[in-house]
N, CA, C and O atoms as CSV, one atom per row, in Angstrom:
chain,resi,resn,atom,element,x,y,z
A,1,MET,N,N,98.135,105.203,116.135
A,1,MET,CA,C,99.607,104.421,115.113
A,1,MET,C,C,100.805,105.301,115.384
A,1,MET,O,O,100.966,106.518,115.291
A,2,ASP,N,N,101.770,104.084,115.829
A,2,ASP,CA,C,102.962,104.918,116.217
A,2,ASP,C,C,103.744,105.045,115.332
A,2,ASP,O,O,103.360,104.790,114.191
A,3,MET,N,N,104.826,105.394,115.516
A,3,MET,CA,C,106.173,105.503,114.088
A,3,MET,C,C,106.753,104.207,113.618
A,3,MET,O,O,107.337,104.058,112.545
A,4,VAL,N,N,106.490,103.075,114.722
A,4,VAL,CA,C,106.945,101.955,113.809
A,4,VAL,C,C,106.081,101.464,112.961
A,4,VAL,O,O,106.361,100.595,112.135
A,5,GLU,N,N,105.033,101.956,113.099
A,5,GLU,CA,C,103.866,101.384,112.509
A,5,GLU,C,C,103.404,102.060,111.234
A,5,GLU,O,O,102.728,101.499,110.372
A,6,ILE,N,N,103.976,103.748,111.175
A,6,ILE,CA,C,103.927,104.384,110.066
A,6,ILE,C,C,105.209,104.016,109.207
A,6,ILE,O,O,105.119,104.064,107.980
A,7,VAL,N,N,106.169,103.721,109.698
A,7,VAL,CA,C,107.749,103.290,108.519
A,7,VAL,C,C,106.758,101.660,107.744
A,7,VAL,O,O,106.535,101.279,106.595
A,8,ARG,N,N,106.422,101.131,109.136
A,8,ARG,CA,C,106.030,99.683,108.385
A,8,ARG,C,C,104.845,99.525,107.415
A,8,ARG,O,O,104.624,98.559,106.685
A,9,LEU,N,N,104.122,100.659,107.542
A,9,LEU,CA,C,103.013,100.651,106.303
A,9,LEU,C,C,103.600,101.739,105.121
A,9,LEU,O,O,103.002,101.869,104.052
A,10,GLY,N,N,105.003,102.603,105.484
A,10,GLY,CA,C,105.592,102.802,104.395
A,10,GLY,C,C,106.503,101.884,103.523
A,10,GLY,O,O,106.751,101.998,102.323
A,11,ALA,N,N,107.113,100.586,104.750
A,11,ALA,CA,C,107.988,99.722,103.161
A,11,ALA,C,C,106.567,98.830,103.005
A,11,ALA,O,O,106.489,98.396,101.856
A,12,GLN,N,N,105.753,98.551,103.600
A,12,GLN,CA,C,104.547,97.741,102.671
A,12,GLN,C,C,103.763,98.614,101.516
A,12,GLN,O,O,103.089,97.886,100.788
A,13,PHE,N,N,103.706,99.903,101.214
A,13,PHE,CA,C,103.746,100.293,100.200
A,13,PHE,C,C,104.530,100.271,99.105
A,13,PHE,O,O,104.220,100.119,97.923
A,14,PHE,N,N,105.917,100.492,99.783
A,14,PHE,CA,C,107.034,100.304,98.884
A,14,PHE,C,C,107.403,99.311,98.315
A,14,PHE,O,O,107.794,99.409,97.151
A,15,ASN,N,N,107.387,98.137,98.937
A,15,ASN,CA,C,106.891,96.715,98.463
A,15,ASN,C,C,106.294,96.349,97.467
A,15,ASN,O,O,106.669,95.429,96.740
A,16,GLN,N,N,104.932,97.265,97.255
A,16,GLN,CA,C,103.665,96.836,96.728
A,16,GLN,C,C,103.692,97.944,95.863
A,16,GLN,O,O,102.591,98.363,95.505
A,17,SER,N,N,104.911,98.636,95.356
A,17,SER,CA,C,104.009,99.831,94.452
A,17,SER,C,C,105.543,99.024,93.146
A,17,SER,O,O,106.318,98.068,93.178
A,18,ARG,N,N,105.235,100.106,92.248
A,18,ARG,CA,C,105.630,99.791,90.682
A,18,ARG,C,C,107.303,99.262,91.033
A,18,ARG,O,O,107.749,98.410,90.264
A,19,ALA,N,N,108.107,99.691,92.030
A,19,ALA,CA,C,109.542,99.096,91.956
A,19,ALA,C,C,109.413,97.596,91.771
A,19,ALA,O,O,108.520,96.774,91.981
A,20,ASN,N,N,110.825,97.552,91.228
A,20,ASN,CA,C,110.898,95.737,91.339
A,20,ASN,C,C,111.654,95.596,92.839
A,20,ASN,O,O,112.614,96.214,93.298
A,21,THR,N,N,110.883,94.606,93.369
A,21,THR,CA,C,111.160,94.386,94.729
A,21,THR,C,C,111.211,92.988,95.214
A,21,THR,O,O,111.222,92.525,96.355
A,22,GLN,N,N,111.248,92.295,93.729
A,22,GLN,CA,C,111.153,90.962,94.215
A,22,GLN,C,C,111.810,90.269,95.215
A,22,GLN,O,O,111.423,89.335,95.918
A,23,ALA,N,N,113.354,91.143,95.156
A,23,ALA,CA,C,114.515,90.155,95.957
A,23,ALA,C,C,114.363,90.886,97.103
A,23,ALA,O,O,115.249,90.486,97.858
A,24,VAL,N,N,113.652,91.835,97.707
A,24,VAL,CA,C,114.031,92.436,98.632
A,24,VAL,C,C,112.533,92.097,99.878
A,24,VAL,O,O,111.312,92.205,99.769
A,25,ASP,N,N,113.285,91.746,100.776
A,25,ASP,CA,C,112.006,91.618,101.891
A,25,ASP,C,C,111.368,92.724,102.464
A,25,ASP,O,O,112.236,93.595,102.527
A,26,GLU,N,N,110.261,93.180,102.940
A,26,GLU,CA,C,109.799,93.898,103.473
A,26,GLU,C,C,110.793,94.113,105.196
A,26,GLU,O,O,110.942,95.211,105.733
A,27,ASN,N,N,111.059,93.467,105.471
A,27,ASN,CA,C,111.577,94.143,107.140
A,27,ASN,C,C,112.993,94.409,106.511
A,27,ASN,O,O,113.813,94.653,107.397
A,28,SER,N,N,113.532,94.436,105.223
A,28,SER,CA,C,114.805,95.314,104.492
A,28,SER,C,C,114.615,96.602,104.363
A,28,SER,O,O,115.308,97.573,104.664
A,29,ILE,N,N,113.225,96.443,103.708
A,29,ILE,CA,C,112.540,97.978,103.276
A,29,ILE,C,C,112.489,98.772,104.223
A,29,ILE,O,O,112.792,99.954,104.061
A,30,PHE,N,N,112.025,98.194,105.615
A,30,PHE,CA,C,111.889,98.917,106.586
A,30,PHE,C,C,112.703,99.234,107.281
A,30,PHE,O,O,112.378,100.146,108.042
A,31,ALA,N,N,114.231,98.665,107.423
A,31,ALA,CA,C,114.854,99.054,107.987
A,31,ALA,C,C,115.911,100.068,107.407
A,31,ALA,O,O,116.731,100.736,108.037
A,32,ALA,N,N,115.679,100.014,106.005
A,32,ALA,CA,C,116.466,100.926,104.572
A,32,ALA,C,C,115.760,102.479,105.021
A,32,ALA,O,O,116.410,103.498,105.252
A,33,LEU,N,N,114.085,102.327,105.077
A,33,LEU,CA,C,113.614,103.415,104.909
A,33,LEU,C,C,113.545,104.260,106.855
A,33,LEU,O,O,112.845,105.221,107.174
A,34,CYS,N,N,114.262,103.675,107.541
A,34,CYS,CA,C,114.216,104.308,108.652
A,34,CYS,C,C,115.188,104.987,108.938
A,34,CYS,O,O,115.243,106.000,109.635
A,35,HIS,N,N,116.737,103.921,107.894
A,35,HIS,CA,C,117.620,104.952,107.902
A,35,HIS,C,C,117.689,105.949,106.928
A,35,HIS,O,O,118.275,107.003,107.171
A,36,LEU,N,N,117.054,105.693,105.648
A,36,LEU,CA,C,116.653,107.144,105.079
A,36,LEU,C,C,116.398,108.390,105.646
A,36,LEU,O,O,116.821,109.500,105.323
A,37,LEU,N,N,115.317,107.897,106.931
A,37,LEU,CA,C,114.902,109.095,107.671
A,37,LEU,C,C,115.391,109.377,109.083
A,37,LEU,O,O,114.790,109.996,109.961
A,38,ASP,N,N,116.488,108.859,109.136
A,38,ASP,CA,C,117.639,109.234,110.126
A,38,ASP,C,C,117.013,108.641,111.314
A,38,ASP,O,O,116.755,109.395,112.252
A,39,GLY,N,N,116.686,107.176,111.415
A,39,GLY,CA,C,116.253,106.547,112.344
A,39,GLY,C,C,117.433,105.631,112.307
A,39,GLY,O,O,118.405,105.554,111.555
A,40,ASN,N,N,116.904,104.727,113.725
A,40,ASN,CA,C,117.868,102.966,113.519
A,40,ASN,C,C,116.850,102.118,113.390
A,40,ASN,O,O,115.646,102.277,113.588
A,41,ASP,N,N,117.648,100.934,112.934
A,41,ASP,CA,C,116.884,99.817,112.865
A,41,ASP,C,C,115.272,99.704,113.348
A,41,ASP,O,O,114.446,99.217,112.576
A,42,GLN,N,N,114.925,100.145,114.560
A,42,GLN,CA,C,113.509,99.347,115.278
A,42,GLN,C,C,112.680,100.719,114.862
A,42,GLN,O,O,111.484,100.645,115.144
A,43,GLY,N,N,113.157,102.133,114.154
A,43,GLY,CA,C,112.289,103.076,114.053
A,43,GLY,C,C,112.387,104.009,114.983
A,43,GLY,O,O,111.579,104.936,114.934
A,44,GLN,N,N,113.391,103.982,116.036
A,44,GLN,CA,C,113.444,105.389,116.754
A,44,GLN,C,C,114.290,106.024,115.595
A,44,GLN,O,O,115.033,105.616,114.703
A,45,ASN,N,N,113.422,108.189,116.413
A,45,ASN,CA,C,114.401,108.662,115.720
A,45,ASN,C,C,114.191,109.352,114.231
A,45,ASN,O,O,114.793,110.274,113.680
A,46,VAL,N,N,113.044,108.490,113.795
A,46,VAL,CA,C,112.716,108.686,112.115
A,46,VAL,C,C,112.088,110.030,112.364
A,46,VAL,O,O,111.487,110.376,113.382
A,47,ASP,N,N,112.309,110.703,111.328
A,47,ASP,CA,C,112.453,112.090,111.188
A,47,ASP,C,C,111.424,112.472,110.018
A,47,ASP,O,O,112.004,112.890,109.016
A,48,LEU,N,N,110.018,112.421,109.921
A,48,LEU,CA,C,109.292,112.686,109.214
A,48,LEU,C,C,109.247,114.075,108.762
A,48,LEU,O,O,108.900,114.347,107.613
A,49,GLN,N,N,109.625,115.080,109.724
A,49,GLN,CA,C,109.157,116.332,109.649
A,49,GLN,C,C,110.163,116.495,108.669
A,49,GLN,O,O,109.804,117.028,107.620
A,50,SER,N,N,111.402,116.135,108.789
A,50,SER,CA,C,112.351,116.647,107.876
A,50,SER,C,C,111.620,116.603,106.270
A,50,SER,O,O,111.562,117.630,105.595
A,51,ILE,N,N,111.239,115.667,105.919
A,51,ILE,CA,C,110.566,115.966,104.403
A,51,ILE,C,C,110.067,116.654,104.670
A,51,ILE,O,O,110.679,117.519,104.044
A,52,ILE,N,N,109.112,117.317,105.294
A,52,ILE,CA,C,107.651,118.078,104.635
A,52,ILE,C,C,109.230,119.503,104.911
A,52,ILE,O,O,109.051,120.366,104.052
A,53,LYS,N,N,110.069,119.735,105.482
A,53,LYS,CA,C,111.312,120.597,105.278
A,53,LYS,C,C,111.640,121.163,104.150
A,53,LYS,O,O,111.638,122.314,103.714
A,54,ALA,N,N,112.065,119.604,103.566
A,54,ALA,CA,C,112.767,119.368,102.544
A,54,ALA,C,C,111.503,119.869,101.183
A,54,ALA,O,O,111.683,120.244,100.025
A,55,LEU,N,N,110.703,119.730,101.699
A,55,LEU,CA,C,109.149,120.019,100.517
A,55,LEU,C,C,108.958,121.707,100.262
A,55,LEU,O,O,108.617,122.481,99.368
A,56,ASN,N,N,109.356,121.719,101.485
A,56,ASN,CA,C,108.670,123.206,101.642
A,56,ASN,C,C,110.172,124.207,101.211
A,56,ASN,O,O,110.256,125.155,100.430
A,57,GLN,N,N,110.623,123.931,101.570
A,57,GLN,CA,C,112.482,124.602,100.772
A,57,GLN,C,C,112.448,124.583,99.685
A,57,GLN,O,O,112.691,125.667,99.155
A,58,ALA,N,N,112.151,123.428,98.777
A,58,ALA,CA,C,112.108,122.843,97.595
A,58,ALA,C,C,110.829,123.229,96.448
A,58,ALA,O,O,110.536,122.760,95.348
A,59,GLU,N,N,110.111,124.574,97.501
A,59,GLU,CA,C,109.042,125.164,97.237
A,59,GLU,C,C,108.104,124.326,96.365
A,59,GLU,O,O,107.820,124.593,95.198
A,60,LEU,N,N,107.610,123.172,97.144
A,60,LEU,CA,C,106.778,122.088,97.055
A,60,LEU,C,C,105.869,122.230,97.768
A,60,LEU,O,O,104.983,121.386,97.634
A,61,SER,N,N,105.735,122.906,98.425
A,61,SER,CA,C,104.473,123.440,99.739
A,61,SER,C,C,103.410,122.459,99.413
A,61,SER,O,O,103.002,121.569,100.159
A,62,ASN,N,N,102.826,122.853,97.653
A,62,ASN,CA,C,101.576,122.234,97.529
A,62,ASN,C,C,101.590,120.897,97.909
A,62,ASN,O,O,100.690,120.621,98.702
A,63,ILE,N,N,102.367,119.922,97.580
A,63,ILE,CA,C,102.835,118.475,97.455
A,63,ILE,C,C,102.317,117.929,99.183
A,63,ILE,O,O,101.519,117.129,99.672
A,64,ALA,N,N,103.453,119.047,99.713
A,64,ALA,CA,C,103.004,118.707,101.477
A,64,ALA,C,C,101.810,118.874,102.072
A,64,ALA,O,O,101.317,118.217,102.988
A,65,HIS,N,N,101.305,119.954,101.391
A,65,HIS,CA,C,99.891,120.521,102.219
A,65,HIS,C,C,98.861,119.445,101.846
A,65,HIS,O,O,97.862,119.274,102.545
A,66,SER,N,N,99.136,118.627,100.597
A,66,SER,CA,C,98.284,117.528,100.390
A,66,SER,C,C,98.386,116.323,101.239
A,66,SER,O,O,97.447,115.749,101.790
A,67,TRP,N,N,99.755,115.980,101.281
A,67,TRP,CA,C,99.999,114.948,102.011
A,67,TRP,C,C,99.344,115.172,103.483
A,67,TRP,O,O,98.794,114.154,103.902
A,68,LEU,N,N,99.294,116.173,104.260
A,68,LEU,CA,C,98.967,116.762,105.702
A,68,LEU,C,C,97.256,117.044,105.592
A,68,LEU,O,O,96.521,117.406,106.510
A,69,SER,N,N,96.973,116.828,104.524
A,69,SER,CA,C,95.335,117.435,104.265
A,69,SER,C,C,94.525,116.261,104.106
A,69,SER,O,O,95.182,115.277,103.767
A,70,ASN,N,N,93.531,116.109,104.223
A,70,ASN,CA,C,92.341,115.603,104.310
A,70,ASN,C,C,92.325,115.115,102.480
A,70,ASN,O,O,91.883,114.032,102.095
A,71,ASP,N,N,92.873,116.120,101.611
A,71,ASP,CA,C,92.529,116.529,100.060
A,71,ASP,C,C,93.407,114.231,99.581
A,71,ASP,O,O,93.681,113.158,100.118
A,72,VAL,N,N,93.397,114.760,98.623
A,72,VAL,CA,C,93.845,113.802,97.746
A,72,VAL,C,C,95.260,113.701,97.962
A,72,VAL,O,O,95.768,114.807,97.778
A,73,ASN,N,N,96.253,112.676,98.333
A,73,ASN,CA,C,97.720,112.943,98.073
A,73,ASN,C,C,98.300,113.397,96.630
A,73,ASN,O,O,98.417,112.532,95.763
A,74,ALA,N,N,98.544,114.295,96.448
A,74,ALA,CA,C,99.598,115.035,95.478
A,74,ALA,C,C,100.695,113.969,94.894
A,74,ALA,O,O,101.376,113.482,95.797
A,75,HIS,N,N,100.973,113.561,93.748
A,75,HIS,CA,C,101.676,112.778,92.885
A,75,HIS,C,C,103.361,113.949,93.335
A,75,HIS,O,O,103.448,115.176,93.271
A,76,ILE,N,N,104.467,112.894,93.767
A,76,ILE,CA,C,105.633,113.181,93.690
A,76,ILE,C,C,106.291,112.731,92.799
A,76,ILE,O,O,106.366,111.530,92.541
A,77,SER,N,N,107.022,113.883,92.033
A,77,SER,CA,C,108.285,113.206,90.714
A,77,SER,C,C,109.354,112.610,90.955
A,77,SER,O,O,109.766,112.471,92.107
A,78,ALA,N,N,110.020,112.129,89.835
A,78,ALA,CA,C,111.556,111.525,90.441
A,78,ALA,C,C,111.922,112.724,90.744
A,78,ALA,O,O,112.448,112.939,91.835
A,79,THR,N,N,111.751,113.531,90.005
A,79,THR,CA,C,112.846,114.975,89.845
A,79,THR,C,C,112.865,115.580,91.883
A,79,THR,O,O,113.798,115.864,92.635
A,80,ASN,N,N,111.353,115.538,92.081
A,80,ASN,CA,C,111.119,116.231,93.424
A,80,ASN,C,C,111.550,115.111,94.449
A,80,ASN,O,O,112.063,115.462,95.512
A,81,ILE,N,N,111.383,113.934,94.199
A,81,ILE,CA,C,112.316,112.604,94.941
A,81,ILE,C,C,113.958,113.320,95.231
A,81,ILE,O,O,114.356,113.413,96.392
A,82,THR,N,N,114.463,113.598,94.554
A,82,THR,CA,C,115.904,113.981,94.267
A,82,THR,C,C,116.253,115.249,94.655
A,82,THR,O,O,117.380,115.743,94.613
A,83,ALA,N,N,114.778,115.976,95.207
A,83,ALA,CA,C,115.075,117.179,95.536
A,83,ALA,C,C,114.987,117.103,97.167
A,83,ALA,O,O,115.881,117.796,97.652
A,84,ILE,N,N,114.490,116.714,97.773
A,84,ILE,CA,C,114.217,116.513,99.032
A,84,ILE,C,C,115.034,115.625,99.869
A,84,ILE,O,O,115.222,115.810,101.071
A,85,PHE,N,N,115.776,114.108,98.793
A,85,PHE,CA,C,116.980,113.262,99.870
A,85,PHE,C,C,118.394,114.064,99.320
A,85,PHE,O,O,118.410,114.348,98.122
A,86,SER,N,N,119.090,114.283,99.809
A,86,SER,CA,C,120.099,113.902,99.288
A,86,SER,C,C,120.807,113.014,97.952
A,86,SER,O,O,120.237,111.925,97.880
A,87,VAL,N,N,121.531,113.116,97.227
A,87,VAL,CA,C,122.194,112.090,96.204
A,87,VAL,C,C,122.807,110.923,97.464
A,87,VAL,O,O,122.593,109.714,97.549
A,88,GLU,N,N,123.377,111.551,98.080
A,88,GLU,CA,C,123.928,110.372,99.126
A,88,GLU,C,C,123.139,109.417,100.108
A,88,GLU,O,O,123.530,108.486,100.812
A,89,LYS,N,N,122.220,109.827,99.962
A,89,LYS,CA,C,121.272,109.129,101.396
A,89,LYS,C,C,120.646,108.317,100.019
A,89,LYS,O,O,120.985,107.136,99.938
A,90,LEU,N,N,119.910,108.757,99.113
A,90,LEU,CA,C,119.523,108.022,98.121
A,90,LEU,C,C,120.286,106.885,97.444
A,90,LEU,O,O,119.761,105.773,97.388
A,91,VAL,N,N,121.581,107.118,96.893
A,91,VAL,CA,C,122.374,106.331,97.033
A,91,VAL,C,C,122.569,105.131,97.849
A,91,VAL,O,O,122.515,104.043,97.276
A,92,ALA,N,N,122.833,105.192,99.363
A,92,ALA,CA,C,122.963,104.647,100.441
A,92,ALA,C,C,121.916,103.794,100.759
A,92,ALA,O,O,122.284,102.714,101.221
A,93,PHE,N,N,120.389,104.005,100.617
A,93,PHE,CA,C,119.184,103.343,100.277
A,93,PHE,C,C,119.016,102.306,99.494
A,93,PHE,O,O,118.508,101.224,99.789
A,94,GLY,N,N,119.644,102.806,98.046
A,94,GLY,CA,C,119.622,101.881,97.592
A,94,GLY,C,C,120.649,101.081,97.178
A,94,GLY,O,O,120.567,100.351,96.191
A,95,ALA,N,N,121.824,101.198,98.030
A,95,ALA,CA,C,122.902,100.583,98.403
A,95,ALA,C,C,122.255,99.264,99.248
A,95,ALA,O,O,122.466,98.103,98.898
A,96,GLU,N,N,121.457,99.628,100.381
A,96,GLU,CA,C,120.930,98.803,101.489
A,96,GLU,C,C,119.703,97.835,101.008
A,96,GLU,O,O,119.081,97.018,101.686
A,97,LEU,N,N,119.534,98.204,99.524
A,97,LEU,CA,C,118.318,97.364,99.585
A,97,LEU,C,C,118.785,97.004,98.182
A,97,LEU,O,O,117.883,96.596,97.451
A,98,ASN,N,N,120.024,97.069,97.641
A,98,ASN,CA,C,120.801,96.533,96.405
A,98,ASN,C,C,119.715,96.703,95.548
A,98,ASN,O,O,119.144,95.760,94.999
A,99,MET,N,N,119.478,97.618,95.444
A,99,MET,CA,C,118.452,98.074,93.942
A,99,MET,C,C,118.555,99.471,93.195
A,99,MET,O,O,118.635,100.433,93.959
A,100,PRO,N,N,118.564,99.690,92.139
A,100,PRO,CA,C,118.484,100.933,90.890
A,100,PRO,C,C,118.099,101.701,91.813
A,100,PRO,O,O,117.520,101.475,92.875
A,101,GLU,N,N,118.633,103.061,91.110
A,101,GLU,CA,C,118.070,104.270,91.502
A,101,GLU,C,C,116.374,104.395,91.290
A,101,GLU,O,O,115.524,104.630,92.149
A,102,GLN,N,N,116.235,104.195,90.102
A,102,GLN,CA,C,115.187,103.850,89.195
A,102,GLN,C,C,113.898,103.433,90.239
A,102,GLN,O,O,112.962,104.147,90.600
A,103,ASP,N,N,114.203,101.983,90.598
A,103,ASP,CA,C,113.671,101.302,91.722
A,103,ASP,C,C,113.598,102.414,92.733
A,103,ASP,O,O,112.461,102.877,92.812
A,104,VAL,N,N,114.477,102.973,93.523
A,104,VAL,CA,C,114.395,103.533,94.903
A,104,VAL,C,C,113.287,104.469,94.443
A,104,VAL,O,O,112.183,104.276,94.953
A,105,ILE,N,N,113.427,105.586,93.440
A,105,ILE,CA,C,112.461,106.746,93.265
A,105,ILE,C,C,111.004,105.905,92.973
A,105,ILE,O,O,109.983,106.490,93.331
A,106,LEU,N,N,110.864,104.635,92.376
A,106,LEU,CA,C,109.443,104.759,92.033
A,106,LEU,C,C,108.730,104.015,93.441
A,106,LEU,O,O,107.522,104.246,93.478
A,107,GLY,N,N,109.231,103.169,94.606
A,107,GLY,CA,C,109.080,103.016,95.726
A,107,GLY,C,C,108.614,104.290,96.483
A,107,GLY,O,O,107.497,104.473,96.967
A,108,LEU,N,N,109.762,105.207,96.498
A,108,LEU,CA,C,109.305,106.301,97.268
A,108,LEU,C,C,108.099,106.835,97.055
A,108,LEU,O,O,107.160,107.142,97.790
A,109,GLN,N,N,108.270,106.877,96.117
A,109,GLN,CA,C,106.802,107.876,95.078
A,109,GLN,C,C,105.977,107.331,96.091
A,109,GLN,O,O,105.580,108.080,96.984
A,110,ASP,N,N,105.685,106.224,96.082
A,110,ASP,CA,C,104.546,105.047,96.256
A,110,ASP,C,C,104.454,105.147,98.130
A,110,ASP,O,O,103.393,105.157,98.753
A,111,ALA,N,N,105.699,105.205,98.688
A,111,ALA,CA,C,105.217,105.278,99.933
A,111,ALA,C,C,105.532,106.644,100.971
A,111,ALA,O,O,105.108,106.656,102.127
A,112,LEU,N,N,106.259,107.675,100.440
A,112,LEU,CA,C,105.733,108.895,101.578
A,112,LEU,C,C,104.683,109.631,100.977
A,112,LEU,O,O,104.166,110.464,101.722
A,113,PRO,N,N,104.295,109.559,99.992
A,113,PRO,CA,C,102.599,110.163,100.450
A,113,PRO,C,C,102.115,109.649,101.441
A,113,PRO,O,O,101.690,110.355,102.355
A,114,THR,N,N,102.057,107.982,101.499
A,114,THR,CA,C,101.252,106.985,102.457
A,114,THR,C,C,101.452,107.469,104.055
A,114,THR,O,O,100.615,107.739,104.916
A,115,MET,N,N,102.972,107.462,104.079
A,115,MET,CA,C,103.379,107.755,105.528
A,115,MET,C,C,103.878,109.241,106.200
A,115,MET,O,O,104.654,109.482,107.123
A,116,ILE,N,N,103.170,110.018,105.418
A,116,ILE,CA,C,103.466,111.691,105.669
A,116,ILE,C,C,101.768,111.757,105.775
A,116,ILE,O,O,101.409,112.831,106.257
A,117,ASP,N,N,100.599,110.805,105.414
A,117,ASP,CA,C,99.152,111.455,105.325
A,117,ASP,C,C,99.075,110.982,106.851
A,117,ASP,O,O,98.430,111.705,107.611
A,118,GLN,N,N,99.758,109.675,107.434
A,118,GLN,CA,C,98.890,109.288,108.304
A,118,GLN,C,C,99.380,109.865,109.911
A,118,GLN,O,O,100.299,109.375,110.567
A,119,PRO,N,N,98.507,111.029,110.334
A,119,PRO,CA,C,98.131,112.144,111.623
A,119,PRO,C,C,98.663,111.656,112.360
A,119,PRO,O,O,99.309,112.558,112.893
A,120,ALA,N,N,98.957,110.486,112.985
A,120,ALA,CA,C,99.579,110.279,114.157
A,120,ALA,C,C,100.612,110.262,114.313
A,120,ALA,O,O,100.954,109.966,115.458
A,121,TRP,N,N,101.854,110.596,113.172
A,121,TRP,CA,C,103.509,111.054,113.307
A,121,TRP,C,C,103.657,112.391,113.688
A,121,TRP,O,O,104.691,112.970,114.021
A,122,ARG,N,N,102.413,112.860,113.596
A,122,ARG,CA,C,102.750,114.702,113.805
A,122,ARG,C,C,103.146,114.719,115.267
A,122,ARG,O,O,104.193,115.282,115.586
A,123,ARG,N,N,102.573,114.286,115.944
A,123,ARG,CA,C,102.736,114.363,117.859
A,123,ARG,C,C,104.351,114.067,117.859
A,123,ARG,O,O,104.912,114.532,118.851
A,124,TYR,N,N,105.167,113.409,116.971
A,124,TYR,CA,C,106.644,112.879,117.576
A,124,TYR,C,C,107.346,114.606,117.433
A,124,TYR,O,O,108.509,114.829,117.770
């Protein structure tokens, strides 16, 4: 599985999350996730390592560890999402998808653990 496939998987989980994504297609979610993770529209230069660093800096290494291990993925709270992404990034992500912050956070809560849990990205 390459990085593009990992982000596509994240877009799929975001689309199937508790967030109201009825007005958003999966390709738009894919592009927005790429931008949120400092990549381009095609999924190049996506930086999943930055999420692990941000979790560790926010003293949430237990969450990072659960996502990186074979253990059950720990839940990430809305507060923790706002701790690892700047307000500006979350606002831009929501604007790109034309979604309110609450739905953005719900989608990310479901998508991020799935993306980080994929061992293939660690070689990037």
